[in-house]
C-alpha positions as CSV (number, residue, x, y, z in Angstrom):
1,M,91.3,-54.9,-74.6
2,S,94.9,-55.1,-76.0
3,T,94.3,-53.5,-79.3
4,P,91.5,-50.8,-80.0
5,P,88.4,-52.1,-81.7
6,V,87.6,-51.5,-85.3
7,V,84.0,-50.1,-86.4
8,V,82.6,-51.3,-89.6
9,K,79.5,-49.5,-90.9
10,V,77.5,-51.3,-93.7
11,G,74.9,-49.4,-95.6
12,S,71.6,-50.5,-96.7
13,S,72.8,-50.6,-100.3
14,T,75.0,-53.3,-99.2
15,V,73.2,-55.3,-97.2
16,T,69.8,-55.1,-99.3
17,N,69.2,-56.6,-102.8
18,A,67.6,-55.1,-105.7
19,A,63.9,-55.9,-104.0
20,G,64.9,-54.2,-101.2
21,D,65.1,-57.4,-99.0
22,V,68.0,-58.4,-96.8
23,N,70.6,-60.0,-99.1
24,V,71.4,-62.8,-97.1
25,R,74.8,-63.5,-99.1
26,A,76.3,-60.2,-98.8
27,V,75.7,-60.2,-95.3
28,E,77.0,-63.9,-94.8
29,R,80.2,-62.7,-96.7
30,I,80.8,-59.7,-94.7
31,A,80.1,-61.8,-91.4
32,A,82.8,-64.1,-92.6
33,E,85.2,-61.4,-93.1
34,I,84.6,-59.8,-89.9
35,A,85.0,-63.3,-88.1
36,H,88.2,-63.8,-90.1
37,H,89.6,-60.7,-88.6
38,W,88.1,-61.5,-85.1
39,R,90.0,-64.5,-84.8
40,S,93.1,-62.6,-85.9
41,G,92.8,-60.4,-83.0
42,H,90.8,-57.5,-84.3
43,Q,87.9,-56.7,-82.2
44,V,84.9,-55.5,-84.5
45,V,81.9,-53.4,-83.9
46,L,79.4,-53.6,-86.5
47,V,77.0,-50.7,-87.4
48,T,74.3,-51.8,-89.7
49,S,71.6,-50.1,-91.8
50,G,68.6,-52.0,-93.6
51,A,66.0,-52.3,-90.8
52,I,63.5,-50.1,-92.8
53,A,64.3,-51.6,-96.1
54,A,64.0,-55.0,-94.7
55,G,60.6,-54.2,-93.0
56,W,59.1,-52.8,-96.3
57,S,60.2,-55.8,-98.4
58,I,57.7,-57.6,-96.1
59,L,55.1,-55.2,-95.7
60,G,55.0,-53.5,-99.0
61,R,54.5,-56.4,-101.7
62,G,56.1,-53.9,-104.3
63,R,54.3,-50.8,-103.4
64,Q,56.4,-47.6,-103.4
65,R,58.2,-47.0,-100.2
66,P,56.2,-44.5,-97.9
67,R,57.8,-41.2,-96.6
68,D,55.5,-40.6,-93.3
69,P,58.4,-40.7,-90.8
70,A,56.0,-42.5,-88.4
71,V,55.0,-45.1,-90.7
72,L,58.7,-45.7,-91.5
73,Q,59.2,-46.1,-87.8
74,A,56.5,-49.0,-87.6
75,V,58.2,-50.5,-90.6
76,S,61.6,-50.6,-88.9
77,A,60.1,-52.3,-86.2
78,V,59.3,-55.0,-88.4
79,G,62.4,-55.0,-90.3
80,Q,64.8,-55.0,-87.3
81,H,64.6,-58.5,-85.9
82,R,64.6,-60.1,-89.5
83,L,68.1,-57.9,-90.3
84,M,69.3,-59.2,-86.8
85,R,68.5,-62.4,-87.2
86,T,70.3,-62.6,-90.5
87,W,73.4,-61.1,-89.0
88,Q,73.4,-63.7,-86.2
89,D,72.9,-66.7,-88.8
90,G,75.7,-65.3,-90.6
91,F,78.1,-64.8,-87.6
92,G,76.7,-68.3,-86.3
93,H,78.3,-70.1,-89.3
94,H,81.9,-69.1,-87.8
95,D,80.9,-69.9,-83.9
96,L,80.3,-66.0,-83.1
97,L,77.5,-64.6,-81.2
98,A,76.1,-61.1,-82.2
99,G,74.5,-58.7,-79.7
100,Q,72.1,-56.1,-80.6
101,V,72.5,-52.9,-79.5
102,L,70.0,-49.9,-80.5
103,L,71.4,-46.3,-79.8
104,A,69.6,-43.1,-79.8
105,P,71.0,-39.6,-79.8
106,L,70.5,-38.8,-76.3
107,D,72.8,-41.7,-75.5
108,F,75.6,-39.7,-76.5
109,I,74.4,-36.1,-75.2
110,H,73.7,-37.3,-71.5
111,R,76.9,-38.4,-69.7
112,R,75.3,-41.0,-67.7
113,Q,73.7,-42.7,-70.7
114,Y,77.0,-42.4,-72.9
115,L,79.0,-44.3,-69.8
116,H,76.2,-46.8,-69.8
117,A,76.5,-47.4,-73.7
118,R,80.3,-47.4,-73.7
119,Q,80.2,-50.0,-70.8
120,T,77.6,-52.1,-72.6
121,L,79.7,-52.3,-75.9
122,H,83.1,-53.0,-74.0
123,H,81.5,-55.9,-72.1
124,L,80.0,-57.5,-75.2
125,L,83.5,-57.2,-76.7
126,G,85.0,-58.7,-73.6
127,L,82.5,-61.6,-73.7
128,G,83.7,-62.3,-77.4
129,V,80.3,-61.1,-78.9
130,V,80.1,-58.9,-81.9
131,P,78.1,-55.6,-81.3
132,V,75.6,-54.8,-84.1
133,V,74.6,-51.6,-83.5
134,N,71.8,-49.7,-85.3
135,E,69.6,-46.3,-84.4
136,N,66.4,-47.2,-82.3
137,D,64.3,-46.0,-85.5
138,A,61.0,-47.5,-84.0
139,V,60.9,-45.1,-81.1
140,A,63.3,-42.3,-82.0
141,D,61.9,-38.8,-81.9
142,E,62.0,-37.3,-85.5
143,E,63.2,-34.2,-84.1
144,I,66.2,-35.5,-82.3
145,R,67.7,-38.3,-84.2
146,F,70.9,-39.4,-86.3
147,G,69.1,-39.1,-89.7
148,D,71.7,-42.0,-91.1
149,N,73.9,-44.6,-89.9
150,D,77.0,-42.8,-91.3
151,R,76.9,-40.4,-88.4
152,L,76.0,-43.0,-85.8
153,S,79.1,-45.0,-87.1
154,A,81.4,-42.1,-86.5
155,L,80.1,-41.5,-83.0
156,V,80.1,-45.3,-82.2
157,A,83.9,-45.2,-83.1
158,H,84.4,-42.6,-80.5
159,L,82.4,-44.3,-78.0
160,V,84.4,-47.4,-78.0
161,G,87.8,-45.9,-78.5
162,A,88.3,-47.2,-82.1
163,D,91.1,-46.5,-84.2
164,R,89.5,-47.1,-87.4
165,L,86.1,-46.7,-88.9
166,I,85.4,-48.6,-92.2
167,M,82.5,-47.6,-94.2
168,L,81.3,-49.9,-96.8
169,S,78.8,-48.7,-99.2
170,D,78.0,-49.5,-102.9
171,I,81.0,-47.3,-104.1
172,D,84.7,-47.6,-104.3
173,G,85.1,-44.3,-102.2
174,L,85.6,-40.5,-102.8
175,L,85.9,-40.0,-106.4
176,D,87.3,-36.5,-107.9
177,A,84.0,-36.2,-109.9
178,D,80.6,-37.4,-110.3
179,P,80.7,-40.8,-112.1
180,R,77.2,-40.5,-113.3
181,V,78.5,-37.5,-115.1
182,V,82.0,-38.1,-115.9
183,S,82.9,-41.6,-116.6
184,E,86.5,-41.1,-116.2
185,A,86.4,-40.2,-112.6
186,S,89.1,-41.4,-110.5
187,L,89.5,-42.5,-106.7
188,I,90.8,-40.3,-104.3
189,E,93.0,-42.7,-102.1
190,E,94.1,-40.4,-99.4
191,V,92.8,-37.2,-97.8
192,E,94.6,-35.5,-95.0
193,E,91.7,-32.7,-94.2
194,I,88.1,-32.3,-95.2
195,D,87.7,-29.1,-96.9
196,H,84.9,-27.3,-98.9
197,R,86.5,-28.2,-102.0
198,L,86.2,-32.2,-101.2
199,E,82.5,-31.5,-99.6
200,S,81.4,-30.0,-103.2
201,L,82.3,-33.3,-104.6
202,A,79.5,-34.9,-102.6
203,G,76.0,-35.3,-103.9
204,G,73.0,-36.0,-102.5
205,P,71.7,-39.7,-101.5
206,G,72.9,-42.2,-103.9
207,S,70.4,-44.9,-103.2
208,D,66.5,-45.4,-102.9
209,V,66.9,-47.7,-100.1
210,G,69.4,-45.7,-97.8
211,S,69.2,-42.3,-96.1
212,G,72.7,-41.3,-96.9
213,G,74.9,-40.6,-99.6
214,M,78.7,-39.2,-100.1
215,A,77.8,-35.8,-98.4
216,S,76.7,-37.8,-95.4
217,K,79.8,-40.3,-95.3
218,L,81.9,-37.0,-95.7
219,A,80.3,-35.5,-92.6
220,A,80.8,-38.6,-90.6
221,A,84.5,-38.8,-91.6
222,K,84.8,-35.4,-90.4
223,I,83.1,-36.2,-87.0
224,A,85.4,-39.3,-86.7
225,T,89.0,-37.7,-87.9
226,W,88.3,-35.0,-85.4
227,S,87.9,-37.6,-82.6
228,G,91.2,-39.1,-83.5
229,V,89.7,-41.9,-85.9
230,E,90.9,-42.7,-89.4
231,V,88.3,-43.4,-91.4
232,V,88.0,-45.5,-94.9
233,I,85.2,-45.4,-97.4
234,A,85.1,-48.5,-99.4
235,S,83.2,-50.9,-101.5
236,G,81.1,-53.4,-99.5
237,Q,80.6,-55.3,-102.6
238,R,84.1,-56.2,-103.3
239,E,85.4,-59.6,-102.0
240,G,87.9,-59.3,-99.1
241,V,87.3,-55.7,-98.6
242,L,88.0,-55.7,-95.0
243,S,91.3,-57.4,-95.2
244,S,92.4,-55.2,-98.1
245,V,91.6,-52.1,-95.8
246,L,93.1,-53.4,-92.8
247,E,96.2,-54.7,-94.6
248,G,96.5,-50.9,-96.2
249,R,96.4,-52.2,-99.9
250,A,96.4,-49.4,-102.4
251,G,93.4,-48.6,-104.1
252,S,91.1,-50.3,-101.2
253,G,89.2,-46.9,-100.8
254,T,89.6,-43.5,-99.8
255,V,91.4,-43.2,-96.5
256,F,90.8,-40.1,-94.3
257,R,93.7,-39.4,-91.8
258,A,93.0,-38.6,-88.1
259,Q,93.5,-35.1,-87.2
260,R,95.9,-34.4,-84.3
261,R,93.2,-31.9,-82.8
262,T,90.5,-33.7,-80.9
263,I,87.2,-32.9,-79.3
264,S,84.8,-34.5,-76.7
265,S,81.8,-36.5,-77.4
266,R,79.6,-33.7,-76.3
267,K,81.2,-31.2,-78.6
268,L,81.1,-33.6,-81.6
269,W,77.5,-33.7,-81.0
270,I,77.1,-29.8,-81.0
271,A,79.5,-29.6,-84.0
272,F,78.0,-32.2,-86.4
273,A,74.8,-33.6,-85.2
274,L,72.8,-30.5,-84.0
275,G,71.2,-28.3,-86.5
276,A,71.6,-25.1,-85.9
277,N,68.3,-22.7,-85.1
278,G,69.9,-19.5,-85.5
279,V,73.1,-17.3,-85.8
280,L,74.7,-15.0,-83.2
281,T,76.9,-12.3,-84.9
282,V,79.6,-10.9,-82.4
283,D,82.0,-8.1,-82.5
284,E,85.8,-8.3,-83.0
285,G,86.6,-8.5,-79.5
286,A,84.2,-11.6,-78.8
287,R,85.7,-13.3,-81.8
288,K,89.3,-12.8,-80.7
289,A,88.2,-14.0,-77.0
290,L,86.5,-16.9,-78.4
291,L,89.0,-18.2,-81.1
292,E,92.2,-17.3,-79.2
293,Q,91.7,-17.2,-75.7
294,G,88.8,-20.0,-75.2
295,R,86.3,-17.7,-73.6
296,S,82.6,-18.0,-73.0
297,L,80.7,-15.8,-75.1
298,L,79.2,-13.0,-73.1
299,A,76.2,-10.9,-73.9
300,A,78.2,-7.9,-74.4
301,G,80.0,-9.2,-77.5
302,V,76.8,-10.2,-79.4
303,T,75.9,-7.5,-82.0
304,G,73.1,-9.1,-84.0
305,V,70.8,-12.1,-83.6
306,T,69.1,-14.1,-86.5
307,G,66.4,-16.9,-85.8
308,D,64.0,-18.2,-83.6
309,F,65.6,-20.3,-80.8
310,F,65.0,-21.2,-77.3
311,P,67.4,-22.4,-74.3
312,E,69.6,-25.4,-75.4
313,D,69.4,-24.7,-78.9
314,A,72.3,-24.8,-81.1
315,V,73.4,-21.6,-82.8
316,D,76.2,-20.9,-85.3
317,I,78.2,-17.8,-84.2
318,A,79.7,-15.4,-86.8
319,G,81.9,-12.3,-87.2
320,H,80.9,-9.6,-89.3
321,D,83.0,-11.0,-92.3
322,V,83.5,-14.5,-91.1
323,V,80.5,-17.0,-91.4
324,G,80.1,-19.6,-88.9
325,F,83.3,-19.9,-87.1
326,D,81.8,-21.2,-84.1
327,K,78.8,-23.4,-82.9
328,G,77.3,-23.7,-79.4
329,I,74.5,-24.3,-77.4
330,R,73.1,-21.0,-76.0
331,R,71.2,-20.2,-73.0
332,P,68.7,-17.0,-73.4
333,P,66.1,-17.1,-75.9
334,S,66.0,-15.3,-79.0
335,S,62.5,-13.7,-77.9
336,R,64.5,-11.7,-75.4
337,A,67.1,-10.6,-77.7
338,S,66.4,-7.0,-77.1
339,E,67.2,-7.4,-73.2
340,W,70.6,-9.1,-73.6
341,T,72.2,-8.1,-77.0
342,G,75.3,-6.1,-76.5
343,K,74.5,-5.3,-72.9
344,R,77.0,-5.6,-70.2
345,S,76.7,-7.8,-67.0
346,E,75.5,-5.3,-64.9
347,K,72.8,-4.0,-67.3
348,L,71.4,-7.4,-67.8
349,P,67.9,-8.7,-66.0
350,E,68.5,-10.6,-62.9
351,D,67.0,-13.7,-64.6
352,L,69.5,-13.7,-67.4
353,G,73.1,-14.5,-66.9
354,S,76.0,-12.8,-68.9
355,E,77.0,-16.0,-70.5
356,V,75.2,-16.5,-73.8
357,V,77.1,-19.6,-74.6
358,H,79.4,-21.4,-72.1
359,R,82.7,-22.3,-73.3
360,D,81.9,-25.8,-72.5
361,D,79.2,-25.8,-75.0
362,L,81.1,-24.0,-77.5
363,V,83.1,-25.9,-80.8
364,V,85.4,-23.6,-82.8
365,L,85.0,-25.0,-86.4
366,G,87.1,-22.5,-88.0
């Protein structure tokens, strides 16, 4: 590919109407914009939400949307093909083919699956096909899933080597106040780094049909910018939004600049997609070894264990006066904490290694 692809993420609120059905007109408009930029030399990977909303519009007949995850998974199986057919029809008007790609978290954790997924997406682009990506909701393990397509789109952007992620929603971007409370809230046009102040501006889910919200989008923007991808959050309901964003017009949305420091896809997953099942408190020597020397966390440096976790679970790592400066996948279980906490290597049981968290499984967060 001569230029890096662009990833466009479209939320449920953009591709569905007030009744929750697929908004054919909105899909056709966005497909037309993608087709225009495809002809201009911009290869695009589309990440789309809306399968559950589309499925329930067929099955629900006006009833309240269910909350049972298993029911929602079945509903998504009905809605996914309808959503995909609508996108194919939209691209077909411009002589483009769409290729469905359903991804699961394990596709990003396991190296072989990661490479297969990347190869498939690159081959589709090489064949002139627009990859249309969604989470494999119908069979996803509720304990191991993305939870929303904002996070998925950020990981896909890293997967395909994109230089930009455009997240289309029902809002213009990140505002400096909650518009539901402050009517004169204004758009923040550029963000160099996502900090706690910005995160405090984000609320909960903003739509009944979607699973995300601004908090979810900021989390995704952090994933993408940490992997070297610029992110723009913009309104998917505005005509010509992709042209406006790609041409860098003022007021197009909120631009999150890519960070110079980047991390691998596996560490992105550990940092932002895995929930922490506990906290390891470490002494000052271990904290310096982790932050300044890039060392693994040894049992001798652990002074306290909080939570109930098993091997391969993620945990936060904190100092006595610093909360959550690191995160990693630990090896010994919490049930045997008394056997390894604070113990030097020669004092450990033979079946427990000295490394609590290997440096390859550890991410420095602060």
